[in-house]
C-alpha positions in Angstrom: -267.5 -179.1 99.0 -266.6 -179.0 102.7 -264.1 -176.4 103.9 -260.4 -176.9 103.9 -259.1 -179.0 106.8 -257.8 -177.0 109.8 -254.1 -178.0 109.7 -253.1 -176.1 112.9 -255.9 -177.9 114.9 -254.8 -181.3 113.5 -251.2 -180.5 114.5 -252.4 -179.6 118.0 -254.3 -182.9 118.3 -251.4 -185.0 117.0 -249.1 -183.3 119.5 -251.5 -184.1 122.3 -251.7 -187.7 121.1 -247.9 -188.1 121.2 -247.9 -186.8 124.8 -250.7 -189.2 125.8 -248.8 -192.1 124.2 -245.9 -191.2 126.6 -243.5 -189.6 124.2 -242.0 -186.2 124.0 -243.2 -184.2 121.0 -240.2 -181.9 121.5 -237.5 -184.5 120.9 -235.7 -184.2 117.5 -237.4 -187.2 115.8 -240.9 -186.0 116.7 -240.5 -182.2 116.4 -242.0 -181.9 112.9 -244.3 -184.9 113.2 -247.5 -183.0 114.0 -246.9 -180.8 110.9 -246.2 -183.8 108.7 -249.2 -185.7 110.0 -251.5 -182.7 109.4 -250.2 -182.4 105.8 -250.6 -186.1 105.2 -254.1 -186.1 106.6 -255.2 -183.4 104.3 -254.1 -185.5 101.3 -255.2 -189.0 102.7 -258.7 -187.8 103.7 -259.3 -185.5 100.8 -262.4 -187.5 99.7 -264.2 -186.5 103.0 -264.5 -183.0 101.6 -266.7 -184.1 98.7 -270.1 -185.7 98.5 -270.8 -188.5 96.0 -272.6 -185.9 93.8 -269.6 -183.6 93.9 -267.2 -186.5 93.0 -269.5 -187.4 90.1 -269.6 -183.8 88.9 -265.8 -183.5 89.2 -265.1 -186.6 87.1 -268.0 -186.5 84.6 -265.8 -186.7 81.5 -267.7 -188.9 79.1 -267.8 -189.4 75.4 -271.0 -190.0 73.4 -271.2 -193.6 72.2 -273.9 -195.6 70.4 -276.1 -197.6 72.7 -275.5 -201.3 73.2 -271.7 -201.3 73.6 -269.7 -204.2 74.9 -268.8 -204.6 78.5 -266.0 -202.3 79.7 -263.8 -203.7 82.5 -261.0 -201.9 84.4 -259.4 -204.3 86.8 -256.7 -204.1 89.5 -257.2 -200.4 90.3 -255.0 -199.8 93.3 -256.8 -198.4 96.3 -256.3 -197.7 100.0 -258.5 -196.3 102.7 -258.8 -196.1 106.4 -261.2 -198.1 108.5 -263.7 -195.9 110.3 -263.8 -198.2 113.3 -260.1 -198.1 114.2 -258.6 -195.5 111.9 -256.3 -198.2 110.6 -255.2 -198.7 107.0 -257.0 -201.0 104.5 -254.2 -201.9 102.1 -253.2 -204.2 99.2 -256.6 -203.2 97.9 -257.8 -203.4 94.3 -261.0 -202.4 92.7 -262.4 -204.1 89.6 -265.1 -202.2 87.7 -267.3 -203.1 84.8 -270.1 -201.4 83.0 -272.2 -201.7 79.9 -272.3 -198.4 78.1 -275.6 -196.7 77.3 -275.0 -193.8 75.0 -271.8 -192.7 76.9 -268.4 -194.0 77.9 -266.2 -192.5 80.6 -262.5 -191.7 80.1 -260.8 -194.7 81.7 -258.6 -192.6 83.9 -261.7 -191.1 85.5 -262.7 -194.5 86.8 -259.4 -194.7 88.7 -259.9 -191.2 90.0 -263.4 -192.0 91.3 -262.0 -195.1 93.1 -259.1 -193.1 94.6 -261.3 -190.2 95.8 -263.9 -192.5 97.3 -261.1 -194.3 99.2 -259.8 -191.1 100.7 -262.5 -191.2 103.4 -263.0 -192.9 106.7 -264.7 -196.0 105.2 -265.9 -199.5 105.4 -265.0 -201.7 102.5 -268.6 -202.4 101.8 -269.4 -198.6 101.6 -266.4 -198.0 99.3 -268.0 -200.3 96.7 -271.5 -198.8 97.1 -270.1 -195.3 96.9 -268.1 -196.1 93.7 -271.3 -197.7 92.2 -273.3 -194.6 93.2 -270.8 -192.2 91.6 -270.5 -194.2 88.4 -274.3 -194.4 88.0 -274.5 -190.7 88.2 -271.8 -190.2 85.6 -272.6 -193.0 83.2 -276.4 -192.8 83.4 -276.8 -196.5 83.6 -277.5 -199.1 86.3 -275.4 -201.8 84.5 -272.4 -201.5 86.7 -270.3 -203.9 88.8 -267.7 -203.1 91.5 -265.6 -205.8 93.2 -263.1 -204.8 95.8 -260.5 -207.0 97.6 -258.1 -206.0 100.2 -256.4 -206.5 103.6 -257.3 -204.7 106.8 -254.7 -203.8 109.3 -257.4 -203.8 112.0 -257.4 -207.6 111.4 -253.7 -208.2 110.5 -251.8 -205.8 112.8 -253.9 -206.0 115.9 -256.7 -208.1 117.4 -256.8 -211.5 115.7 -253.6 -210.8 113.7 -254.9 -212.8 110.8 -252.0 -212.1 108.4 -252.8 -212.6 104.7 -256.6 -212.7 105.1 -258.4 -210.8 102.4 -261.9 -209.3 102.3 -263.8 -209.3 99.0 -267.0 -207.4 98.4 -269.2 -207.1 95.4 -271.6 -204.3 94.6 -273.7 -205.2 91.6 -276.6 -203.4 89.8 -278.6 -203.7 86.7 -277.8 -206.7 84.5 -274.8 -207.6 86.7 -277.3 -208.3 89.5 -280.1 -209.7 87.4 -278.3 -211.9 84.9 -276.0 -214.7 86.1 -274.3 -215.0 82.7 -273.3 -211.3 82.6 -272.1 -211.5 86.2 -270.1 -214.7 85.3 -268.5 -213.0 82.3 -267.4 -210.2 84.5 -266.0 -212.5 87.2 -264.2 -214.5 84.5 -262.6 -211.3 83.1 -261.2 -210.2 86.4 -259.7 -213.6 87.2 -257.3 -213.5 84.3 
């Protein structure tokens, strides 16, 4: 685990940013802004303090289960993150996760916790999916995992092209989800409903 964030340094940097943007950090509306931003940053970027291995260790709460279980799907897990290219919000995001249990099943809330923690990093949507897949492989001890993420990116909707309403979908598949079209199709059908 990385060290705690340096809140006073973050406050100092936000104050400097406000000045560079042409505002007065001493005016009433901005007086507490550096402190609020530093506090928010510590929460919003908490995932940057942990490696994938540490996240897996933190949420490795599984139950023993007989091999050959049915597909487990958790869909519409809310997610947000910040684009590492512009430090802008990726929003209206949802993750859809499936796995085929092999001797163990994870507590369902832990899947959501993994998704949330991985999102709390400077990210690319493609890497969010691969990080979630990596963490879940470590916990579940199986390759039979699928991760689909869809979301909007404010670096596309609020600036630049301003393509409002455009969504990005990514799929990270391993094991039977990658190898067998019928398993992949079953998963896609289940998350459409």
